[in-house]
N, C-alpha and C positions, 0 to 999 in steps of 0.2 A: 343573668340578663343576656338575651340574644340580640344581635344586631344583624341586619341584612342591608346590603347596599344594592342599589339598582345598577346593573352593568352600564358602563359608559355608552352613551348614545341611545339608550333604551328609555322609553316613557312608561310610567306606571299606568297600566290599563287594568281592566277587570280581571283578565286571566292571570296576570302576574300577581295581583292583589289576592286572589283566591289561593294561589299556590303558597304565598307567604302566610296567610291565615291558617291554612291546613297544617303547615309546619309548626306554627305557633300552638295550635290546638294539640298537636301530637307531643310537642315538648312539654306542654302543661300536663297532659295526660300521663306522661312518663314520670315527671317530677312530683306531681301531686295527684295521684290516682283517686284518692278518697274524695278530694274536692271536685274533681272533674265529673264524677258520677252524680254528684249532688247539685249540679248546675250552679256551682259556687262562683264561677268567674263571669265577668262582664267585659265586653270589648266595646269601647266607644270609638265610633268613626263618624266622620262628618258627611257633608253632601258633596264631597269631591267626586268628579265624574267617575273615577275608578271605583269608588265605594258605592255609588248609586247605579252602576251599570246592571244590565239585565242578567249577565252571567253571575254577578255577585248576589243579586236577589234570588236567583235560582239556587245558588249554593246554600244560602241561609235557609231557604225553604226546605231543601233536602236534609238539613241537619235538625229540623224541627225546633229551631231556636227562635225565640221571639226577638224581633228587631223593632226598636223604638225609633221612629223617624226623628232625625235631627232637624230643628227648625231652621229656616233660611236665615242668613245673617241679618241682624237688625241692630242698628245703633243703640236702641233702647236696651237691648240685652247684653251689649258688649261691656266687659269689665273695664273699669277706669284705671 
């Protein structure tokens, strides 16, 4: 399990999020190469501004990965 911490005083924005996702993908590729090539893994992220930013959308488009849009918060969908 890898952990990454945001440097003190820094806010998570699209560029930082992309860098973290790239490292995550590389670690996954190195540890489970057979699963990586079969599109085995799924990354769930929500509608946080960093996740929905243009730079992140462009990153996902460049990787040819399908992104399923997360629905906006709704009390009807919230777990009790």
